[in-house]
C-alpha positions in Angstrom: 7.4 14.5 -20.3 7.1 10.7 -21.0 9.6 8.4 -19.3 11.7 6.0 -21.3 11.9 2.5 -19.9 15.0 0.7 -21.0 16.6 -0.7 -17.8 14.0 -3.0 -16.3 14.0 -4.8 -13.0 11.9 -7.9 -12.5 10.6 -8.7 -9.0 8.8 -11.8 -8.0 8.8 -12.6 -4.3 6.7 -15.8 -4.4 8.9 -18.5 -5.8 6.1 -20.6 -7.3 6.4 -22.4 -10.6 3.8 -19.9 -12.0 5.9 -16.9 -10.9 9.1 -18.4 -12.3 7.4 -19.1 -15.7 6.2 -15.5 -15.8 9.6 -14.1 -14.9 11.2 -16.2 -17.7 8.6 -15.2 -20.2 8.9 -11.5 -19.3 12.7 -11.6 -19.3 12.7 -13.1 -22.9 10.1 -10.6 -24.0 11.9 -7.6 -22.6 15.2 -8.6 -24.2 13.5 -9.1 -27.5 12.3 -5.5 -27.2 15.9 -4.3 -26.6 15.6 -3.7 -22.9 18.3 -4.4 -20.4 17.0 -6.7 -17.7 18.6 -6.1 -14.4 19.4 -8.7 -11.6 16.3 -9.6 -9.6 15.7 -8.1 -6.2 14.2 -4.8 -4.8 17.4 -3.4 -3.5 19.4 -4.2 -6.6 16.7 -2.5 -8.7 17.4 0.7 -6.7 21.1 0.4 -6.6 21.3 -0.1 -10.4 18.9 2.7 -11.1 16.2 0.9 -13.0 13.9 2.9 -15.2 11.0 0.6 -14.2 10.3 -2.3 -11.8 7.9 -4.9 -12.9 6.4 -6.7 -9.9 4.9 -10.2 -10.3 2.7 -11.4 -7.5 0.0 -9.9 -5.3 -0.4 -6.6 -3.4 1.9 -7.9 -0.6 4.8 -8.3 -3.1 4.1 -4.8 -4.5 4.0 -3.3 -1.0 7.5 -4.8 -0.2 8.9 -3.6 -3.5 7.3 -0.1 -3.2 8.7 0.4 0.3 12.2 -0.6 -0.8 12.3 1.4 -4.0 10.6 4.6 -3.0 13.8 6.2 -1.9 15.3 5.4 -5.3 12.3 6.9 -7.2 11.8 3.9 -9.3 8.3 3.6 -10.8 6.5 0.3 -10.5 4.0 -1.7 -12.6 2.3 -4.9 -11.3 1.4 -8.3 -12.8 -1.3 -9.9 -10.6 -0.7 -13.4 -9.4 -2.3 -12.8 -6.0 -5.9 -12.6 -4.8 -7.5 -9.2 -5.2 -4.6 -7.2 -6.7 -5.6 -3.6 -6.2 -2.0 -2.5 -6.9 -1.1 -5.2 -9.4 -3.6 -4.4 -12.1 -2.3 -6.3 -15.1 -3.6 -9.8 -15.6 -1.2 -12.5 -16.4 -2.9 -13.3 -19.8 -2.5 -9.6 -20.8 1.1 -9.3 -19.6 3.0 -9.0 -22.9 0.4 -6.8 -24.5 0.3 -4.4 -21.5 4.0 -4.2 -21.0 4.5 -3.8 -24.7 2.2 -0.8 -24.7 4.0 0.7 -21.7 7.4 0.3 -23.5 5.8 2.1 -26.5 5.0 5.1 -24.3 1.3 4.3 -23.9 0.8 4.5 -20.2 -0.3 6.8 -17.3 1.6 7.5 -14.1 -0.2 7.7 -10.8 1.5 9.0 -7.6 0.4 7.5 -4.3 0.8 9.0 -0.8 3.0 7.5 1.9 2.9 7.9 5.7 6.0 8.9 7.6 5.8 7.1 11.0 7.9 7.6 14.2 7.5 6.0 17.6 8.7 8.2 20.5 9.5 6.8 23.9 10.4 9.2 26.7 11.0 11.8 24.0 13.4 9.7 22.1 12.8 8.1 18.7 12.8 4.3 18.8 11.5 3.6 15.3 11.2 5.5 12.0 9.6 3.9 9.0 7.1 4.5 6.2 3.8 3.0 5.2 2.1 2.9 1.8 -1.1 1.2 3.1 -1.5 1.8 6.8 -0.1 2.2 10.2 -1.8 0.0 12.8 -1.7 -0.1 16.6 -3.3 -3.2 17.9 -3.5 -5.6 20.9 -1.0 -8.3 21.1 -1.2 -12.0 22.0 -2.9 -11.4 25.3 -6.0 -10.1 23.6 -6.7 -7.3 26.1 -8.1 -3.9 25.1 -5.6 -1.1 24.8 -6.3 2.5 25.6 -5.0 5.6 23.7 -5.5 9.3 23.0 -5.8 10.5 19.5 -5.0 14.1 18.4 -4.7 15.8 15.1 -2.5 18.9 14.8 -2.4 19.1 18.6 -6.2 19.1 18.9 -7.6 16.4 21.1 -10.0 14.1 19.1 -10.9 11.3 21.6 -9.7 8.8 24.2 -10.6 5.3 23.3 -10.5 1.7 24.6 -10.4 -0.7 21.7 -8.6 -3.5 20.0 -6.6 -0.8 18.2 -6.8 1.8 15.4 -5.8 1.9 11.7 -4.5 5.1 10.1 -4.8 4.5 6.4 -3.7 6.2 3.2 -6.0 6.2 0.2 -4.1 3.2 -1.2 -4.7 1.4 2.1 -8.4 2.3 2.2 -9.1 -0.9 0.1 -7.0 -3.1 2.4 -7.2 -3.7 6.1 -9.1 -0.5 6.7 -11.9 -1.7 4.3 -12.2 -4.9 6.3 -12.7 -2.8 9.4 -15.6 -0.9 7.8 -13.5 2.1 6.9 -14.4 4.3 3.9 -12.8 4.0 0.5 -10.7 7.0 -0.5 -9.9 7.7 -4.1 -6.1 8.0 -4.6 -6.5 11.6 -5.6 -8.1 12.5 -2.3 -5.6 14.4 0.0 -6.5 12.6 3.2 -6.1 9.8 5.6 -8.7 7.7 7.4 -8.8 6.9 11.1 -10.5 3.6 11.7 -11.0 2.2 15.2 -10.8 -1.6 15.7 -13.7 -3.0 17.8 -14.0 0.1 20.0 -15.6 -0.3 23.4 -18.3 2.3 22.6 -21.0 2.5 20.0 -20.2 6.1 19.1 -16.7 5.7 17.7 -16.8 5.9 13.9 -14.2 6.1 11.1 -13.1 9.7 10.4 -11.3 11.1 7.4 -8.8 13.9 7.9 -6.5 16.1 5.8 -3.1 14.6 4.9 -1.6 18.0 5.7 -2.0 17.4 9.4 0.0 15.6 12.0 -1.7 12.6 13.7 -0.5 11.5 17.1 -1.6 8.5 19.1 -0.5 8.4 22.8 -0.6 5.1 24.6 -2.4 5.2 27.9 -2.8 1.5 28.7 -0.8 -0.9 26.6 -0.1 -4.1 28.4 0.6 -5.9 25.1 0.3 -3.5 22.3 2.1 -3.5 18.9 2.5 -1.2 16.0 2.5 -2.5 12.5 3.3 -0.7 9.2 2.0 -2.3 6.0 2.3 -5.6 7.9 6.0 -5.6 7.2 7.5 -3.6 10.1 6.6 -4.4 13.7 7.4 -2.7 17.0 6.1 -3.3 20.6 4.4 -0.3 22.2 4.4 0.5 26.0 2.5 3.0 28.1 3.7 6.5 27.4 4.8 5.8 23.8 3.6 8.1 21.1 3.1 7.3 17.4 3.4 10.3 15.2 2.2 10.1 11.6 2.3 12.6 8.8 2.4 12.7 5.0 5.8 11.7 3.6 7.6 14.0 1.2 8.2 10.9 -1.0 5.5 9.3 -3.2 5.2 5.9 -4.9 4.7 6.1 -8.7 2.5 3.4 -10.3 2.6 2.9 -14.0 -0.7 1.8 -15.6 -1.3 0.5 -19.1 -3.8 2.0 -21.5 -7.4 1.5 -20.4 -6.7 1.5 -16.6 -9.6 3.0 -14.6 -9.8 3.2 -10.9 -13.5 2.5 -10.5 -13.4 -0.3 -13.1 -10.8 -1.9 -10.8 -13.1 -1.5 -7.8 -16.0 -3.0 -9.6 -14.0 -6.0 -10.6 -12.2 -6.6 -7.3 -15.2 -5.9 -5.0 -17.9 -7.5 -7.2 -19.9 -4.3 -7.7 -22.7 -4.5 -10.4 -22.3 -8.3 -10.7 -26.0 -8.7 -11.2 -26.1 -6.0 -13.8 -23.2 -7.7 -15.7 -24.9 -11.1 -15.5 -28.1 -9.6 -16.9 -26.2 -8.1 -19.8 -24.4 -11.4 -20.5 -27.8 -13.2 -20.7 -29.5 -10.6 -22.9 
């Protein structure tokens, strides 16, 4: 059943002149279309039960909005004013046309997996959070290697000395994990990737695992280790700490305008087939 979008929240974290102009333009456009435009802000969008949140900015802005709104089950659509924009797929020049089509009921909805994360210290929970992109354990300011044991569903995988490790969702596979030579996972793939960061061995390689399992990282040597979640939540790790990760029961819903294609986005953002496109342009 199609969703009806009438109560719209506008979110623009970066207070640049460009963002302000886009917010004002969208606000006027939505009101002209008969929509109720809610007060700005992620939490307000959830508290006032928006039908849709329009996020203007880059993937970082979308990450923050998604983490805040997921518990309120508010779907999101992104207007890209950042760099790559894997999650904010509408260009600013196409803003009114794309949003107009969505309001007319011409759209697709895509659900994205989240990680539930918990840090246990001496058997007690010291942090619980979520991650749409990735959970990362890394070395801190001292720059020393950390050492940890990795297990999946209680089965020992390996013990590793490294700068750290990334556990990525399919959404995050085109973010930090991609920079660390991890594989790209299509959003429909029911899996996570485990990507070591500069491991002190030539045999450690990225591994993809089912998202139905429980991933556990136990800190063996952590003089100055830290855990990051989407780059927005941070917690220090000490020896004996365990990070437990599993698929969340919640999902983030992205709304896409007509014509959205995942691989077309990859081609555009990653520069695939550039030479082919240039040849076509000159033919």
